[in-house]
Structures are given as structure tokens and as C-alpha cells.
Steps between C-alpha positions, in 0.01 A plus 500: 500500500861603482532395133203724423657785694838476313398442149110531433381784727381815327613806685153680522603703800793656326252720310284579810611874540443559131158332500396687816590834342307403184199391715503827705522697178193320355309542833578876495385537143175307571417708811586823311260400216225401735544822685504728190279315252308275737321180397236482225229360723216315332136526575538251776683762704390834367134421431312568176304318231598229270302438190523188273387533152496253196572558142396297204845510360857541638501841691742782404621622841644815356182606335296423812726726705474771247103483492488490886729805522271698263203420712634603837668171617860601430604345839362149409738200511418272207643145453393168357318258729539130415446521126578753233127577479455576875606828637521619866486880546582634860405847618581693797226603753276786364324618805259346735196625306606319184371126481702237341214405267481854374883510426481157332214607282680819390812314431338231287299785309836656420653189374188429286555808299799328358377147506130417542577124585628614844325323786535548880587185681532608855552814734675475819542787760751531779464788743799701604456407861504131420817550290664682802404209719649247257827705485525499866430126533737413233784694666410344844509164338860539365611635835341221701665235267845663549451516880392127505802398286743691728367310809500169330856518357622641829354201691590242227862612436656807663409864522768622261364269234154632578614851436664393176200318384264800574758730331492288193115500486479870568757535204271288270182681594651853442656414177193339361288802600767724360490331169121565468557865603782554251319340207157646606339163507168470669514378854177324618407203731638237259845670513483515886418122483799449283730683730376283797580192286856649432538531879408125535732403208798699628455376848494144392851540336632683786399237745664231288827691499487591869428122591805398292719764667407393853553137406830579365609718797453182716662242258785686306821514701604853414444822675468733199144621497538640148624170369220295666248729340666459166485126532134503597395733215691278251338174647147675458572668161357212274176490706464874481555498117268217441222655703541845352525381131196271522299783670608760235398273205157492648483880547632569152208290371258703711668829391480427129186302466307587824318817369478850633317387806800335670771688305598714806475194736745306276731810461525534891560137547773476223695795638441354858644163422817664340555736791392241765765258384765771501392616853517147635857457390641847570278719724386260766845337546695823469282681770559209732880518451485868545328456829775267615342148482753232588537140548457530875156643459354185341686219680278375785635538855595173658352429834699298744322208638423510867742273693755484209781619741408221748514234220838619395647445859687174578 
């Protein structure tokens, strides 16, 4: 342990003030973007109609958007769905008296003016009230997850580590949502699932680091909290890098070859893995240090055995 301290320890905590300022800046930018621009909610949250159509040859999305705009569907969201010959068109709600089948028929008729081979594959309709319920339930799911994590880490380790862990998770969620707001990417239920997966991934890293810090507080014979945390982060660095790199390789494959359907999901997870690894090293530990965690907080109190004084008497 001492050899690691003197020669091999990476001074992670020496940059904690800089990284905390950087994280605070990113959080402010993300919240500002979500406040001003908002999130580009998909039909899962806003309600509306989704129409899947098929072409006999690779679809020209630019031409499809132009044809739809000329026929009163300027607000349509057009994207490939699975293959280059399958197209998914999403439309915002158009009033309670307009049926999804009617909208779908109008849309297909408009597209058939440019390509007679267009076929309707399916129509889905999500009511605005259902979308609002999904939005509320999704937010409640994230809030419940964060509260349960706070209670678990406080019970398993120490309340300062619990605050640090939840701060890191809050950091990851806000930045991921901020990315989707800034880039105006569609935010639907698959992205919400990705954010919940990011919470689990980031928490896993944070728990491993916290467990090693607690172990070293009890074993390493130094009183410097910063140094013990540096030692712990250095010891877990290999594990963190291997886990992150292998996960990123899979997500890159999904992002490149997974198709449009899971493109947003892969984007959220890719960014989440990067930011989750960063927050596990800097945010969680830095918050715990800022709140005054010390060696005494994690060393179990020794209880004197009953009758020990009597045994010590001659």
C-alpha cells in the first residue's frame, strides 16, 4: 500500500476543483437548454400518429419530406425504419375528430403522387393524455430510482457517500438530457430506458470505488483522506477502463449498424458511459470530500467486551 502511495498513485483529487467547476458549467448549460429550447419529445410523450410505409426501391427522404410539405404535412418527422425501403412518418395530433386511418390514407395518397409503389404497412396512434401519463410516469421512475439509490448507499456505506453517488447520477441524467436538448434529438421511451440504464451503469462504478475507499480507510495506515481516495481510484482504474471500453465497443456497433430505430438509444448510452465513468471518478468522490468524509466515519467502533476490566485485574 505504501509503495503504491509513493510511486504509483495517480493524483485524481488534485484536479477536483477544476472538474467540479467544469461539471457545474455543463449542468448549467444543460438546464438552460432544456428551459429555453426544451426537449424534442417523441410521440410516446406528445401523442400523435405514426405511419409506416414501404417502397419498392431505396427511399429518398429529402424528396419525401418535400412531397409531404406540399400536401399539408410540413410538420412530419421522416426517418428510415429498419431498411432503406421502409420509412416511418410521425405526425403531431391533428384534433380529436381526425382519425388515424384517415390521416394515414391522406399521407399515403400524397406519397403515391410521387411513387405509385408506396404501400402502407401499419398505423399507430397515441393520444395526448396517454403521452402525458407516460411523461409523468417516466419522471417518477427516475426520481424513485434516485431515492432508492440514496437510501441503499447511505445504509451500505455512509451518508456522505450516498450524497456523492446521487450527485453523480443527477449529473449524468441532466447532462444526457441536455445533450438531447442541445442537439434537438428526439426524446422517447427508448431514450428514457437508456437513461435508466446509464443510472445503473454509473452506480455500479460508484459502488466499486466507494467500496475500495472504505476498505482502504480501514487498512491503509495514513490519515490523509485525499491520498486514500487517490489510492482507491488508482486501484480500481484498470477495472473501470476495461468495463467502459468493452461496453463502448458494443455501443459503437449498435450506433453504426443498429439502424435508425435504436440510434437514439445507442447515442444516449454512448454518452452516458463516457460521462458515467467520469462522474464515478470525480463527481462522487469530490462531493464526499467536500462534505468532510474522513477515516473515522468508516472505521467500525470497537465495543468493549463485558467483564474485560475484571479479567485484567490480578
